[in-house]
N, C-alpha and C positions, 0 to 999 in steps of 0.2 A: 174307546175308553180314552179319556184325556189324562194327561199327567200334569200334576201341579208341582211347581217348584218354589220353595221358599228360599230367598237369598239373603244371607247375612253379609253385611259390609264389615270387613276385617282389616286390621292394621297390617298384619303380617300373614300372608296367605299360607306359607309353609308351616308356620307355627300353628295356625288354626287347622290346617289339614292334618298335621300330626295329632293334635288334640282330639279331633272328631274321629280319626281312624282308631285311636285307642278307646274312646268312649263307645263308639258304635261297633267296635270289633270287626271292622271291615276296611278294605282299601277303597278309595274313591273310584267311581266309574270313569271320571274324567278329571285330569289334573294337568292343566296347561297354564302358562302365564295368563293371569286375568280371570281364571275360573276353575273351581274345584266343585265336583258334584258327587254326592253320596245318595244312593237309592235307599229310601226308607221303607218303601213298599212298591207294589206294582204300579201304583198311580201317584207316588209322591217322592220328590227328591229334595235334598237339602243342598243348596249352593253356597259357596264361599267366594266372595268377590272383593278384591282389594279396594279400600276406601278411595285411594287416589285414582284408580281406574274409573270407578263409577262417577267420581267428582267431575271428570272431564265431560261427562254426559249431562249431569243434572245441575251443575253450577254454571252460571250464577242464579238461575231461577230458584234453586234450593240451596240451603247452607251446605258446606262441606260436611260429609258424614262424621269426620273426626270431631266436629264441634259438639256432637251428641254423645261422645264416649262417656260412659259412667252414668248416663241418664237412662234408666230402663224405660223402654217404649213398647215392648212386647215380650212374649215368652214362648219358648218351645215347650209345649205340654205333651210329654211322651208317656204313653201307657206301657207298662211293663209288668211282668209277673213278680218281680222282686225290686221294689223301689229302693230298699236299703243297699242292695248289691249295686244297682245302677248308680246311685249317688256316690257310693264309695269308689267306683271306677272313675267317675268324673273327678272326684277329689284327688285320686292318685294320678290322674292325667294333668293336674294343674288347675282345676277349678277352685273357686272360693265358695265356702259354705255360706249360705244365706239363712236357711232354716232346715233343721233336721226333719227326717221323715216322721210324720205324725198324722193322726186321723184329722181330717178336715170336715167342716160342717156340710159339705156337698157330697159326702159319702166315700171319698177316696182317701187313701193314705198317700201323702205327698211330701217329698223333700225338694228343697230349692237350692240351686247353686248358680254361679255365674261363670261363663267361659272366660278365656284370657282377654277378650274384648269387652267383657261386661254384659254380654247377652244372657238373659235369664233362661235357665233350663229347669223345668219342673219334672220330676220323675214320680209317676203316679201308679198306684195299683188299686184295683177295686176291692 
């Protein structure tokens, strides 16, 4: 079985670690300078990597990740049994509200917020 890891580039690794620890209600599996990892399931991890660290690898071929701050390019779509509760946890941890939980035309009830770096989090329930 393979593990998939989604990595978010963040401005402040510790701030993002604290935010996701509160939101996910778990401590990271790995938290060292340059990388934090949270296990979302047996086969999926969420990674947090400082922008300046990844910039040393990807620039100048790609723009510095900080140039994209505030421009949503993807979202973490997280299924939960209680979207209202999950969205409230995010807001209490410092997220910004984008859209309250409501029925969407694809059949889920979903609320949207952004983390401290502007990454979009969608909390959905069927």
